[in-house]
N, C-alpha and C positions, 0 to 999 in steps of 0.2 A: 533205415532210408527215411523214417519219419522226422529224422534232424533236421534234413536240407529244406524241407517244405516250412518247417517252425521257422528257420532261419530267413527264408524267404517272406513269410509273413511279417518278421519282425521288422526286417528291412522296410517293407512297405508300410508299415504303421509308421515307421520312424520317418520317412519320406513324406507321408501324408501331413506328419505334425509338421514339418518343416515348410510344406506348401501353405497349411493354413497359417503358419505364423507369418509367412511372406505376404500373404493377401491381407493378413491383419494391419502390419507395419504399412503395406501400399496405402490401405484407408486411413492410416492414421495421418501419414504424409500428405495425401491427397486433402485430407480435412484440415491439416496444418494450412497448406495454402490458403485454403478458403478463409480459414480464420484469419489469415494476414490480410487478406484482401479485405473482408467486413470491418475488421477493426481499424485498418487503415483508413478507409473511406468514414467509417464512424468517429474518429479521433479527428481528422480534417475537418468532417461538418460541425465539430464541436469546437474547434479552435476557431473556424469562420464566424461560428456564432456568437462566440465571447469578442471577437474583431468587431463584428458589426454592432452588437449592443454598446461597446465602448465607444466606437466612432459615433454612433448616433447620440449618445449620451454625452460625450464630451469633446466631442469635435474632431479627435485623435485616435488613432489604433493603439492599443496596448503597449507597442513599443516606444511611444512619444505621450503617454497618458499625464504625467506630470505636467509637460508643455501645454496639453489639451486643458487642462483644470486651471492653470494660470491663465490662460486666455479668457476665461469665464469668469462671471460674477460669482461671488462667494456663496450665492443664495441657491445657483444651481448646482454648485458642487457640493452642497449638502444635502439638497433635497434628493440628487440622483441615488446615493446609496440608502437614504430612508425609504424611498417609495421601491427600491428594488428588495429591500430587508423584508418590506410589508408582504411585497408579492411572492418572495421565497416561502415566508410564513402560511400564506395563503395556500401556495400549492403543495408544501409538505403536510398541511391539515387535510387537504383534499385527497392525497396519497394516502395517507393514514386511513381515512375515512373507507376508501376502496379497496384497502389492504395491500396497495403494491408497496408502501414502504411503511410497515406497521410501527416502526421504530420512531418514525416521524424525524428522521435525520437522514442528512446527505451521507452516500456509502462511499467506500473507496479502497484501498490496497488491504486494509485489515479484513473487509469481508471476503476478500478474493483468497487471502490466506486462509480464513476460516472454511471457505469452500473445498479448499484443498483437503481439509481434514474431514468433511463430511459428505454424506453421499451425494452423487450428481443431483441437481435441482436446487442446490442451496441458494444459487442467485438466478432469478427469473428476466426472461428478456424484457418484461415489461418494467419491471425495476430498475433494470439499466439504463432503458430509453428515459424512463421520466426523472432518474436521478440525473442523467446527463442535462435534460432539460434544465432542470432546478439549479443546477450546478453553473451551467452557462449563463443563467438569468443572474446568479449571485456573483460569479467573476466580471461579467460584463459590466456589472452596475459598480463594482469598486470593492468587491470583498478582497481579504488579504491572504484568504487560503490557496492552495495550489491547484493545479490543474492535473498534475498527473494521477491523482487519487481517481477521480471521475472517468479518466481515460482508461486505466487499467480495469475499473470495474465494468465499463462497458465493452472491452473486449473480452472479460471474463463471463458476462452475459450471453455475448454471441457464442463463445466455445461451450458454454453450459447447454444452449438451444442445441448447438450440432451434436454434443453428445448424446443429449436425449433422442432426437431424432434419427441418428444412425445406429442407437444402442450401443454405444461403446462400454467396456469394461470400465470399473473404477480407475485401474490405473492408467488406460488410455484416456480417460476423463481428464485426469490430474495432467497428464503431457499437455492435452489440450488448452488446458487453464494456463501453463506455463506459454505455451504459443500464443496466447492471446496476450498475457503480459508483455512478453518481449516484444510483441508487435505494437502493444500501445506505445511503450517507450520510446522504441525506434522511430515511429510516427512523431510523437510529441517533442521530442528531443534532437532529431536526425540521428541518433546515435545506434545504429544497428549490434555493433560488438556490445556495449552496456545494456542493450536491451536483453540480449541471450544472458547475461550475467545477472543482469536483474531477476530474471525469471528464475533461473537455478539456485540465486544466492538467498533472495527474499521470499519468493512466492512459494517455491517446491520444497526449499532446503536439501536439495538433492543434484547431484554432479554425476549421475549414471550416463554413461556412454550412448545407452540405448535412446533416451531422450534429447540428447544434444542436437542430432541432426533435423528431427522435423522443428525444434524451437529455432533454430538457426535459419531454417527454410521461411518460417513464419515471419521472422525478424528481417528477412532478406527482402521477402515480398512486399512487406510493410513500406521499407526504406524505398523501395524503387517507386512505389505508387506516390508516398509523400515526396519524394525528390521531383516527380514529374509534374506535380500540381502546385508545390509550394517552393520549389528551387531547392538546389544543394548550398544551401547557405548554412555557416556556423551561427549558432543562436547570439552569441557575442562576438563583437569585432574588437581583438586585443589589440592596442597599440603597440609600438615597439618600446622594449624596455630595458635593451641590452641582455648579457649573458648572465647567466647565473655562476656566482663566484663561490668558493668553498665556503666563505662563510655564512651565504644564503642557506646551505645545507644545514649548516649548525642550527641557524636560527628556526629552521623548522620544528625543533623541539619545544621552545617557548611559545612557539605560534600553535603546536599542537596542543600543548596545556591550556592557552587562552582559547581555543576552539573548543577545548571538552569543557571548560568552564561555562562557555556560553551556550552549549548543548544541554549541560545539566540545568542551567537557570531556565532554558525555554521548555525542557521537559517537565521540570518540577512547577513551573506556573501553568504549564497547559494541564496537567494532573489536577492540580489544584481548582483550576477552572471547571474543567469537569465535575468534578466534586460539588464545586459550590452551585452550579447549576442543577446538578442532580437534587442537592437538597432542596433547592428553590423549588422546584417541581413536585418534590414528594412531602416535603414539610410545610409549605407555603402554597401548595397548590397553584401554583402560576402557570398560567397555560402557554403551554411549550409552543403554541403558533405566534407568540409574541416574541418568542427570543431572537429571531433574524431580524425583527425591527429593531431590537434593541442596540445590536451589531451594526445594523445599518445607521442608526445615529451615533455609534461611536465613530464609526468609520468616517461619516460626513464631518464630525466635529475635527477629526485628526486631519483629514482631507484639506480643510480649510487651511489650516497653517502648515502641514507639511504633505503637500499634494505627493510627493514620492512613497507615501505611504500605502496608498489607494493600489488596488490591485495586485498580482502576483510580482510586480516590481521588477520587469526586466529592464525597463528604462534607469530605473535607478542603479541596479546591477551593473550596467554599462557604464553608468557615469564613475561608479566606485572604481571600475577596472580602469577607466581612462583618467584617473587621478583627478575627477572635477568637483571632488567635495575636502571641505576643510577638516580637521580633526575633530571640533566641535560638532559640526553637522553630521559627520558620520556615528559619532556617540549617540547623537539624537536619535538618529535613523535607525541604529542598532537596538535601543531601548524601546523606541516606539514600535518598532515591527515586531518584536516579541509580543508586546501585549494588544497590538491590533491583531496579529495572526491567533492568538490566543482566544481573545475577545470572538473572531468569527468561528472558531473550530468548536467552541463551547457553547456558543447560541446558534449552531446549526446552520451558519450562513457560509455553506461551503465546505469543503473539506480538501484534504491534500497537504502535506508539509513539505516536500521535496523543494517546492520553489522558493518558499519561506527559508528553507534551510541554506538555499544557494545565495538568498539575498544578504542574510544574518552573516554567511561566510565571508562575503564580498566586503562588506562593512566592517567587520572587525578585523579582516587581514589587511584591507586598506589602511585603518587606523595603527596597526602594529607597525605597516611599511612606514607610515611618515614617523612613527616615534623612532624606527630602526635607522632611518635616514638622519635623525636629528643627533642621533649617538655617534652612529659610525660613517656617517657622511658618505662619500663615494664609493666606500669599499661595498657597500650592499646593493642591490639591484632595487628598482623603483617600486612604489606601492602595489604597481600594477601585479609584480609578480607574487607578491604576499597575498594578494585580493584573490588571485586563483587558488593559490594553494587553500587559502582560509574556506573559499565555496567548497572545496571537495571534504576537508577536514569536517566542518560544521553538519553539512547534510549528511555525510557519511556517518556520523554518530548519531544524529536524531533518528536516522530511518536502518540504523545497524546494519549496513551495508558497505563495507569499505572498499571491497574489490569493485563492484558494479560502479559506486561512485566514483571511484578514482576516473573509472574509464569514461563516464559520462562528462566528467570536467575536462579530459583530453578532447572529447568529440564534439563537446560543445564551444570549446574555444579553438581547435585545431593546432595546440601548442602543446608540444611533447617534452621540451626542455626542462620541465621542472619537475620530470619523473621522480628522483631520487627524495626531494623535499615533499613533494606532494605524499607519495607513499608515507614517508616517516610521521607526517603531521596527521594523516587521517589515521594511521594505525594507533597513535598515541592517543588523539581525541577520542577514537572509539574505545579504545580501553578504560580510558580514565572514567568516561560516561557510564560504561558496564560496572565499572568498581563501584560508584558513586550513586547512580541511578537503579542500576540492575538489569535494565533490560532497554529495548528501543520501541519508539512510540507505536509502531505496530502491534507489537508483542505486548505491550502496556495495556492497548484497547482490547486485546483477545484476553489478557488475563482477568480485565473487569466482567468478561463475559463467561467466565470459568473454565477458560482454555490455558493451561499452561504447556507453552510449545518448548520450553526449556529442557523438558525431561526427554526428549527424544521421542523417536517413534514408539517406543514402549509406553511413553505417557500418553502420546496422542490416542493411541488406541484403546486404553483404559479412559478416557477422557470421553470419547466419541462414539463407541459403541455402546447402544442403550439395551436395557433389557428387554423391550420389546422385539428388538432384532433376533434374540437368541433364546428366548424362552419356549419352552413346548406347550402349545394352547390346549385347552382342555374343552370338552364339549359345554355349550351354552348352559345345559342342564344341571353342571356340577353343583354339589352344595355349597351356599354359602359359608365363609369363613367365621368362626366364633370372633367375637368382638376384641378379645385381648390377644388374637392368634399374630405372632410376628408375621412380616410379610414384606415384598419388594413390591415397587411401583414400576410400571412400565417404562416411566421417564427417568429413572435413576441409571447411572452409567454402569457399565462394566467393573469400573475400579470400585465404585462403590457397592457393588453388588457381592463382589469377592470379600470385600473388608466386611460387610455385614455377616456374612457367613461365617467368616474366621472369628468374629467376635461374640458370635452366639454357638459357636462350635458345632454348626450344622453342616450336613453335606447336601441339602436342598431346601428351597423355600417356595412357597405359595405367591403369586403375582397378582396384583389387583392395580387399578386404575390410578387409584390413590389410597393414601395412609387410612382415610377414614371409610373407604369403600369397601364392603366385604364380599362383592362379588367377584369370585375367582375366576380369573381370565387364563392362567396357565401356571406353571411350575419352571423353576429353573435350578438344574443341578450344580452343584460346585464343578464336576467333571466336564460337564458339557460348557460351562463358563470357560475353564482353563483350556478346554479343547479349541474353542474359537479364539482365545486370546493367542494360544500357541501358533494355530493357522495364520491369523494376522499378522504374527511378528515373523513368520518365515517369510508370507509374502511380501511384506515391507523390507526384508533383507535382500530377497531377490531384485527388487524393484530398485533398490538403492547401489546394487553392486552389479546391474548388467547395462 
């Protein structure tokens, strides 16, 4: 008879667990909607701030920036980026002194991806707000960087603050981080579908069904708010270019190769630029606060001769789509944009590469279309068609997001007739870039900080869990270690700890704060480290498949 009460008890426990799970899901959904609202208004404010600064400085909003500069005298066109660079450097210096931006650089998508792998709290709300203000000043004064990076970072800061305030688990915090990324992209580009896929593909690297709904909800909420305030307009107006012929599909192959080459050149130059600036600071002791000023001088000089290079380039991209540029000018703008964007990114005069990738793709695609027209005449579509394909191929290869980038191009242009050619070119460009450069721009940035996300969840776990998180503390009165005793430090990763134990062939090691510190803080056994690793692997598997 005792068997039946046991069954009822098990059923009650099961139902209680289901109710708790439902309440947890409801909380995540509610916070996803709140994240969408906060991110949408934050990105709208960021966008309007850029527009106001640009119009104040140049007399025209960003959509007509080149025209505004042409109407000014060359002195003002040069001075505005220089003053902007000086002010950005001053703000970054102050942010470092106050501990808000300790690296003294603008932050973007890479920091949000890093926050996914680290405990909640990796992005502070103060840092997000200050970063947004600094980037708005940089972009408003003519920086050639993009705006999607600061927008995603701001949304990430909101999501981290909400996660901490409501005590979300690490899994739910990551979901909310994805909600923020989706909301930021959907607001910035009026692209709700692409926003969802950007969050899944780039930020979370996770397509689990359980996280899709809250991320979609956040993206939709943000899109509704953005359209209510900014209108339901496509970012670029596409002129009539006629239908796509079978030959146009075949030409997607060479265009994909060219787009891959452009992406590789950009990434190689950008990597070189970061290394050169790093060496300038460490070896020459150059003050980092002066770096944005150098970028401002460079942008001012470029803007005098080619104002189309200033800002994130929406007017120039629109002109390329409309067939308004000659082949020589397209080539000059393509090369010029690579170097001005790298200059701004390396010298901390803004962050974000997607807008630059769209610009480079439009220029290279339009140039390809002109050459194709010379060779094949009326048997191919106009340069507009190839410019749209180039937009997706180059930007997708640079950020390593072929799926979401393809959809962003569709939603930016409102044109779906190029589907097959676009997917072919984007896929080919991405593969070529991965073969010759090895990674995307965001993952390259993370690799420079010691995170190799290409190894999958198992590698991320070994790189992000620290010895201090899993060691067994000892009393403060414990005897100090001998000088020559082998030890681990609290800041070492779980992977480093396991490798050190295997190298020394020991099952446990003492832990200190530093290698030259003999004060014993705790111990870590191989069994405890492996148990932590296995549990994290199981949790990661569940998160990625439910």
